[in-house]
C-alpha positions as CSV (number, residue, x, y, z in Angstrom):
1,F,-29.8,25.9,-40.6
2,G,-26.3,25.2,-39.5
3,A,-25.0,28.6,-38.7
4,N,-24.3,27.9,-35.0
5,P,-20.8,28.3,-33.4
6,V,-20.1,24.6,-33.2
7,S,-20.8,23.9,-36.9
8,L,-19.1,27.1,-38.0
9,R,-16.0,26.2,-36.0
10,K,-15.2,23.6,-38.7
11,Y,-14.6,26.5,-41.1
12,G,-12.9,28.9,-38.6
13,L,-16.1,31.1,-38.7
14,E,-17.5,30.6,-35.2
15,E,-16.8,34.3,-34.4
16,K,-19.1,35.3,-37.3
17,T,-22.1,33.5,-35.9
18,E,-24.1,36.6,-34.9
19,E,-23.1,38.5,-38.0
20,M,-24.1,35.7,-40.4
21,N,-27.4,35.0,-38.7
22,K,-28.4,38.6,-38.6
23,A,-27.5,38.9,-42.3
24,L,-29.5,35.8,-43.1
25,V,-32.6,37.3,-41.4
26,S,-32.1,40.6,-43.2
27,L,-31.9,38.9,-46.6
28,S,-34.9,36.7,-45.9
29,K,-37.0,39.7,-44.8
30,K,-36.0,41.6,-47.9
31,A,-36.9,38.6,-50.1
32,T,-40.4,38.3,-48.5
33,D,-41.1,42.0,-48.8
34,G,-43.4,41.7,-45.8
35,K,-45.6,39.0,-47.5
36,A,-44.4,36.1,-45.4
37,K,-43.1,35.2,-42.0
38,V,-39.4,34.6,-41.6
39,A,-38.4,31.6,-39.4
40,G,-35.1,31.2,-37.8
41,D,-34.1,27.7,-39.0
42,I,-31.9,25.8,-36.6
43,S,-30.5,22.3,-37.0
44,S,-28.2,19.8,-35.5
45,T,-24.6,20.5,-34.7
46,G,-23.7,16.9,-35.5
47,C,-22.3,16.4,-32.0
48,L,-23.4,13.7,-29.7
49,L,-24.1,14.6,-26.1
50,A,-22.5,12.7,-23.3
51,P,-22.4,9.9,-22.5
52,M,-22.7,8.9,-26.1
53,G,-20.4,11.7,-27.2
54,D,-18.1,14.4,-25.8
55,S,-20.4,17.4,-25.8
56,T,-22.3,18.5,-22.8
57,Y,-25.9,19.7,-22.7
58,E,-24.8,23.1,-21.4
59,E,-22.2,23.5,-24.2
60,I,-24.7,22.7,-26.9
61,K,-27.4,24.8,-25.3
62,K,-25.1,27.8,-25.2
63,A,-24.2,27.4,-28.9
64,Y,-27.8,27.4,-29.8
65,S,-28.6,30.4,-27.6
66,I,-25.9,32.4,-29.4
67,Q,-27.4,31.6,-32.8
68,A,-31.0,32.1,-31.6
69,K,-30.2,35.5,-30.0
70,A,-28.8,36.7,-33.3
71,L,-31.8,35.4,-35.2
72,D,-34.2,37.0,-32.6
73,E,-32.4,40.3,-32.7
74,G,-32.4,40.1,-36.5
75,G,-36.2,40.0,-36.3
76,V,-37.4,36.5,-37.1
77,D,-41.0,35.8,-36.5
78,L,-40.6,32.3,-35.1
79,F,-38.1,29.5,-34.9
80,V,-38.0,26.1,-36.6
81,L,-35.8,23.4,-35.1
82,E,-35.4,20.6,-37.7
83,T,-33.6,17.5,-38.8
84,F,-32.7,16.5,-35.3
85,S,-31.7,12.8,-34.8
86,S,-31.3,13.1,-31.1
87,L,-33.9,14.2,-28.6
88,A,-31.2,15.2,-26.1
89,E,-29.7,17.7,-28.6
90,C,-33.1,18.9,-29.7
91,L,-34.0,19.7,-26.1
92,A,-30.7,21.6,-25.7
93,A,-31.6,23.5,-28.9
94,F,-35.1,24.2,-27.6
95,D,-33.8,25.4,-24.3
96,G,-31.1,27.5,-26.0
97,V,-33.7,29.3,-28.0
98,R,-36.1,29.7,-25.0
99,A,-33.2,31.2,-23.0
100,V,-33.1,34.2,-25.3
101,S,-36.5,34.4,-27.0
102,Q,-40.2,33.8,-26.3
103,R,-41.1,33.5,-30.0
104,D,-43.0,30.4,-31.1
105,I,-40.9,27.2,-31.8
106,M,-41.8,24.5,-34.2
107,V,-39.8,21.2,-34.1
108,S,-39.2,18.3,-36.4
109,V,-37.0,15.3,-36.0
110,T,-35.7,12.8,-38.6
111,V,-36.5,9.2,-38.2
112,E,-34.6,6.2,-39.6
113,S,-36.2,3.1,-41.3
114,S,-36.2,1.6,-37.8
115,G,-38.9,4.0,-36.8
116,K,-36.7,5.8,-34.4
117,T,-34.2,8.6,-34.5
118,L,-30.5,7.8,-35.1
119,C,-30.0,8.0,-31.4
120,G,-32.9,5.6,-30.7
121,D,-35.7,8.0,-29.7
122,S,-39.2,7.3,-30.7
123,P,-41.1,10.0,-32.5
124,E,-43.8,9.7,-29.8
125,S,-41.3,10.4,-27.0
126,C,-39.9,13.4,-28.9
127,L,-43.5,14.7,-29.4
128,V,-44.3,14.4,-25.7
129,A,-41.1,15.9,-24.5
130,L,-41.1,18.8,-26.9
131,S,-44.8,19.7,-26.7
132,A,-44.4,19.7,-22.9
133,R,-41.6,22.2,-23.4
134,G,-43.9,24.4,-25.4
135,A,-43.4,23.5,-29.0
136,V,-46.3,25.0,-31.0
137,A,-46.0,22.3,-33.7
138,F,-44.1,19.0,-34.0
139,G,-43.3,16.6,-36.8
140,V,-40.9,14.7,-38.9
141,N,-38.7,15.8,-41.8
142,C,-36.4,14.1,-44.3
143,S,-36.4,10.5,-43.0
144,S,-36.9,7.5,-45.3
145,G,-39.7,8.6,-47.6
146,I,-43.4,9.4,-47.9
147,E,-44.8,6.0,-47.0
148,S,-43.0,5.6,-43.7
149,M,-43.6,9.2,-42.8
150,A,-47.3,8.9,-43.4
151,K,-47.4,6.0,-40.9
152,I,-45.4,8.0,-38.3
153,I,-47.6,11.1,-38.7
154,G,-50.7,8.9,-38.4
155,N,-49.4,7.4,-35.1
156,L,-48.5,10.9,-33.8
157,G,-51.9,12.2,-34.7
158,L,-53.4,9.8,-32.2
159,I,-51.6,11.4,-29.3
160,S,-50.7,15.0,-30.4
161,N,-52.2,18.1,-28.9
162,V,-50.2,20.4,-31.3
163,P,-50.4,20.7,-35.1
164,L,-48.2,18.1,-36.9
165,I,-45.5,18.8,-39.5
166,S,-44.7,16.4,-42.3
167,K,-41.8,17.3,-44.6
168,P,-40.8,14.1,-46.4
169,N,-38.0,13.8,-48.9
170,A,-37.9,11.3,-51.8
171,G,-36.4,8.6,-49.6
172,L,-32.8,7.4,-49.2
173,P,-30.5,7.6,-52.2
């Protein structure tokens, strides 16, 4: 989920990115005992891309490609990019994965009560951009609860050409 070099740097562990991700895949494969697919789960670094923040698209893309390469070499069956609150960062993650792997990529973003991501992206624009990139499924996770997610997924269903993902939580605390 957060085992990318940028997030691990907070703990002085960025040099262990590859080792940790390969170990995570190995543990997951062992736990499934061949009875389920193992997805490389990748999420936000928490950084904002310029001009809103200090990180560049290329820096973030590189961080995700390091994580994705380790997951791919570890033997994941597919990738899941989830809980992104910025389309720009999600695109950098998608491109980082695609730079090192041709495995399927599913994507979900998190949407605020405003109906947009924290960075102001509509779920519809995220769907269009990511399905155009090649996402095999798209959806929304976490967010503000089941009722609002049902409405978002219903609207996405009107325009989507890929399967939709809905992973609600119980709402905001």
